[in-house]
C-alpha positions as CSV (number, residue, x, y, z in Angstrom):
1,M,-2.9,1.2,-27.2
2,L,-3.4,-2.2,-25.6
3,A,-3.5,-3.3,-22.0
4,A,-3.8,-7.2,-21.3
5,E,-6.2,-6.2,-18.1
6,S,-8.5,-3.8,-17.6
7,F,-7.6,-2.5,-14.4
8,W,-4.4,-1.2,-16.0
9,G,-6.3,-0.3,-19.3
10,S,-8.4,2.3,-16.9
11,I,-5.6,3.9,-15.6
12,A,-4.1,4.2,-19.3
13,S,-6.7,5.3,-20.6
14,Q,-7.6,8.1,-18.1
15,L,-3.6,9.3,-18.5
16,G,-4.0,9.2,-22.3
17,G,-7.5,11.3,-22.5
18,S,-8.1,12.3,-26.2
19,R,-4.5,11.5,-27.6
20,V,-4.8,7.6,-27.0
21,D,-7.2,5.2,-27.9
22,V,-6.9,2.4,-25.3
23,Q,-8.2,-1.2,-25.5
24,S,-8.0,-3.8,-22.9
25,I,-8.3,-7.6,-23.5
26,I,-9.4,-8.8,-20.2
27,V,-12.7,-7.1,-19.1
28,N,-15.2,-9.7,-18.2
29,P,-15.1,-9.6,-14.3
30,D,-15.6,-13.8,-15.0
31,T,-12.5,-14.0,-17.0
32,D,-9.4,-15.9,-14.8
33,P,-6.2,-13.8,-16.6
34,H,-4.2,-16.2,-15.2
35,S,-5.7,-19.3,-17.4
36,Y,-6.9,-16.9,-20.3
37,E,-7.0,-18.4,-23.8
38,P,-5.9,-15.6,-26.3
39,T,-7.8,-15.7,-29.9
40,A,-6.8,-14.8,-33.0
41,E,-8.0,-11.1,-32.7
42,D,-6.3,-10.8,-29.6
43,A,-3.1,-11.6,-31.6
44,R,-4.2,-9.2,-34.3
45,E,-4.5,-6.4,-32.1
46,I,-1.4,-6.7,-29.9
47,A,0.6,-7.0,-33.3
48,E,-0.9,-3.6,-34.6
49,S,-0.8,-1.9,-31.2
50,Q,2.0,0.9,-31.0
51,M,2.1,0.2,-27.0
52,T,0.9,-2.8,-24.9
53,I,0.8,-2.9,-21.4
54,V,1.1,-6.3,-19.4
55,N,1.3,-7.0,-15.9
56,G,4.1,-9.9,-15.9
57,I,5.4,-11.8,-12.8
58,G,4.1,-14.9,-14.1
59,Y,0.5,-13.4,-14.1
60,D,-0.2,-13.2,-18.0
61,E,2.3,-15.3,-19.6
62,W,-0.2,-15.7,-22.8
63,A,0.3,-11.7,-23.4
64,S,4.2,-12.0,-23.0
65,H,3.8,-15.0,-25.4
66,L,2.1,-13.1,-28.1
67,L,4.2,-10.1,-27.8
68,A,7.3,-12.3,-28.2
69,A,5.4,-13.8,-31.4
70,D,5.4,-10.5,-33.0
71,S,8.0,-7.5,-32.2
72,P,7.8,-4.7,-34.6
73,E,10.1,-1.4,-34.5
74,G,9.0,1.3,-32.3
75,R,6.2,-0.5,-30.4
76,E,6.4,0.4,-26.6
77,V,5.8,-2.5,-24.2
78,L,5.3,-1.8,-20.8
79,N,5.8,-4.8,-18.4
80,V,4.5,-3.5,-15.0
81,G,6.6,-6.5,-13.1
82,Q,9.8,-5.3,-14.9
83,A,9.1,-1.6,-14.3
84,L,8.8,-2.1,-10.6
85,G,11.8,-4.4,-10.6
86,L,9.8,-7.8,-9.6
87,S,10.4,-11.2,-11.0
88,S,8.7,-14.6,-11.1
89,G,7.7,-15.6,-7.5
90,D,7.1,-12.0,-6.6
91,N,3.2,-10.8,-5.9
92,P,1.8,-9.9,-9.3
93,H,-1.3,-8.1,-8.0
94,Q,0.7,-4.7,-8.0
95,W,-2.5,-2.9,-9.0
96,Y,-3.5,-3.6,-5.1
97,S,-0.5,-1.5,-4.1
98,P,-1.0,2.2,-3.9
99,A,2.7,2.8,-4.5
100,S,2.8,0.5,-7.2
101,V,-0.1,2.4,-9.0
102,K,1.9,5.4,-8.6
103,R,4.9,4.0,-10.1
104,V,3.3,2.5,-13.0
105,T,1.3,5.9,-13.6
106,A,4.5,7.4,-14.4
107,A,5.9,4.5,-16.5
108,I,2.9,5.2,-18.9
109,V,3.2,8.7,-19.1
110,A,6.9,8.4,-20.1
111,D,5.9,6.1,-23.1
112,Y,3.2,8.0,-24.0
113,R,5.6,10.7,-24.1
114,K,8.0,8.8,-26.2
115,L,5.0,7.9,-28.8
116,D,4.1,11.5,-28.9
117,P,6.7,14.0,-27.6
118,S,4.5,16.8,-28.9
119,A,1.8,16.0,-26.1
120,A,4.2,15.9,-23.4
121,S,2.6,19.0,-21.4
122,Y,-0.6,17.5,-21.9
123,F,0.1,13.9,-20.5
124,A,1.9,15.9,-17.8
125,K,-1.4,17.4,-17.1
126,R,-3.4,14.4,-17.3
127,R,-1.3,12.4,-14.8
128,E,-1.8,15.4,-12.4
129,T,-5.6,15.5,-12.5
130,F,-5.7,11.6,-12.1
131,E,-3.7,11.6,-9.2
132,R,-4.8,14.9,-7.6
133,S,-8.5,14.6,-8.5
134,G,-9.3,11.1,-9.9
135,L,-7.5,9.0,-7.0
136,A,-8.8,11.7,-4.4
137,R,-11.4,9.5,-2.9
138,Y,-8.9,6.3,-3.0
139,H,-6.0,7.7,-1.2
140,A,-8.4,9.5,1.4
141,L,-9.6,6.2,2.3
142,I,-6.5,4.7,2.4
143,D,-5.2,7.4,4.9
144,E,-8.0,7.0,7.0
145,I,-8.0,3.3,7.4
146,R,-4.5,3.3,8.0
147,S,-4.8,6.0,10.7
148,R,-8.0,4.3,12.2
149,Y,-7.2,0.5,12.1
150,A,-3.4,0.3,11.6
151,G,-2.5,-3.2,13.5
152,V,-6.1,-5.0,13.4
153,P,-5.6,-8.4,12.7
154,V,-7.1,-9.1,9.6
155,G,-7.4,-12.8,7.7
156,Y,-7.3,-13.3,3.8
157,S,-8.1,-15.8,1.2
158,E,-5.3,-15.0,-1.4
159,S,-2.0,-13.1,-2.0
160,I,-4.1,-10.6,-4.1
161,F,-5.0,-8.7,-0.8
162,Q,-1.2,-8.7,0.4
163,P,-0.1,-5.5,-1.1
164,L,-3.2,-3.6,0.3
165,G,-3.4,-5.0,3.7
166,R,0.4,-3.9,4.0
167,S,-0.2,-0.3,2.7
168,L,-3.3,-0.2,5.3
169,R,-0.8,-1.2,7.7
170,L,-3.4,-4.3,8.9
171,K,-2.1,-7.2,10.8
172,L,-2.4,-9.8,8.1
173,L,-2.3,-13.3,10.0
174,T,-3.0,-15.6,7.5
175,P,0.0,-17.9,6.4
176,R,1.5,-16.7,3.4
177,S,1.8,-20.0,2.1
178,F,-2.0,-20.3,2.4
179,A,-2.8,-17.5,0.4
180,K,-0.2,-18.2,-2.4
181,A,-1.5,-21.6,-2.6
182,I,-4.9,-20.4,-3.4
183,A,-3.9,-17.5,-5.7
184,E,-1.8,-20.3,-7.7
185,G,-4.7,-23.0,-7.6
186,S,-1.9,-25.0,-5.8
187,E,-2.5,-27.6,-2.5
188,V,-3.1,-25.9,0.6
189,T,-1.3,-27.7,3.4
190,A,-3.1,-29.4,6.1
191,A,-1.2,-27.4,8.9
192,D,-1.9,-24.3,6.8
193,R,-5.7,-25.4,6.7
194,R,-5.6,-25.8,10.4
195,T,-4.3,-22.6,11.2
196,V,-6.5,-20.5,9.1
197,D,-9.6,-22.4,10.4
198,S,-8.6,-22.2,13.9
199,Q,-8.0,-18.3,13.5
200,A,-11.7,-17.6,12.2
201,R,-13.0,-20.1,14.8
202,Q,-11.4,-18.5,17.6
203,R,-11.9,-14.8,16.4
204,K,-8.3,-14.2,16.4
205,I,-9.1,-12.2,12.9
206,A,-11.3,-9.1,13.2
207,V,-12.3,-9.2,9.4
208,W,-11.9,-11.9,6.8
209,V,-11.3,-10.9,3.3
210,F,-11.5,-13.1,0.0
211,N,-11.3,-13.0,-3.3
212,S,-14.9,-13.5,-4.8
213,Q,-13.7,-14.4,-8.2
214,N,-11.5,-17.5,-6.9
215,V,-13.3,-19.6,-3.9
216,T,-12.5,-23.2,-3.4
217,P,-13.4,-25.2,-1.3
218,D,-10.9,-24.1,1.1
219,V,-11.8,-20.4,0.9
220,K,-15.7,-21.6,1.2
221,R,-14.7,-23.4,4.1
222,V,-13.5,-20.5,5.8
223,N,-16.1,-18.0,4.7
224,E,-18.2,-20.3,6.8
225,I,-16.6,-20.8,9.5
226,A,-15.9,-16.8,9.5
227,R,-20.0,-16.4,9.1
228,S,-20.7,-18.7,12.2
229,A,-18.2,-16.9,14.3
230,G,-19.6,-13.5,13.5
231,I,-16.6,-12.4,11.7
232,P,-17.3,-9.6,9.2
233,I,-16.8,-10.7,5.8
234,V,-15.5,-8.3,3.0
235,T,-15.2,-9.4,-0.6
236,V,-12.6,-8.2,-3.4
237,T,-12.3,-8.9,-6.7
238,E,-9.2,-9.8,-9.2
239,T,-10.6,-7.3,-12.0
240,L,-12.8,-4.5,-12.2
241,Q,-16.3,-4.9,-11.2
242,P,-18.9,-4.2,-12.4
243,A,-16.8,-3.8,-15.7
244,S,-18.1,-0.3,-16.1
245,D,-16.3,1.0,-13.1
246,S,-12.8,3.4,-13.6
247,F,-10.4,1.7,-11.5
248,Q,-10.9,4.1,-8.8
249,Q,-14.5,3.4,-8.6
250,W,-13.7,0.0,-8.3
251,Q,-11.0,0.4,-5.6
252,V,-13.2,3.1,-3.5
253,S,-15.8,0.7,-3.3
254,Q,-13.8,-2.3,-2.0
255,L,-11.7,0.2,0.4
256,Q,-15.6,1.2,1.8
257,R,-16.7,-2.2,2.1
258,L,-13.5,-2.9,4.1
259,R,-13.7,0.3,6.5
260,Q,-17.5,-0.5,7.2
261,A,-16.1,-4.3,8.2
262,L,-13.3,-3.0,10.4
263,H,-15.5,-0.6,11.8
264,Q,-18.3,-3.2,12.8
265,A,-15.3,-5.6,14.1
266,T,-13.9,-2.8,16.1
267,G,-16.5,-0.2,17.0
268,R,-13.7,2.4,16.1
């Protein structure tokens, strides 16, 4: 089984256990999945895989192109965006949505059952263990932050944080157009730049969250303004960091940092 990105690959590996050999193409935290240039080895591995997971939603077009170039009969392809009913223009960072993670987990297990029907009960048990035990701390932190800090105003550098921020019921003040522009590498408007700078200078946001793997001049400037204003700053990353972490270890670490920053900002 092959996953385009390690965040889905980590989940797939835990669900597959000893019945599935899972490999991920993008595992280096310094690699940008948006602009990744696949190798001949990547093409060969995709062509030979019985099952492939791609994120879709315009996030990893290179993977979809490789799949289209070779479509052997019987191969299962899980396009996360399609499985979630999303399309081009929607937020592609669905591994930051707890609800989407749950739905993708179910979709992975369903595909495993198609490929290996005799192990259906095994995969069902793997899913139960993953959701009840593996994700226990992840869900506990989400529930705690949601309960204690719902409505706290937060700024964020790009759209990667939107799904999680909404799930946590934080008040996301950054203009969506600013976050989208940073994520897509397009030009930030002067109006959005003024708004985000002002929110930090005037401390309208309690916490500033930024993707440390995508620090543009605009993000760097807001980081400096927030730091000068004494606003707690939290980093998130696009892919597993460190690469050796599981999906839940990575997410729990980030949630703990966010909880600490919210506590620092509010005293709650």
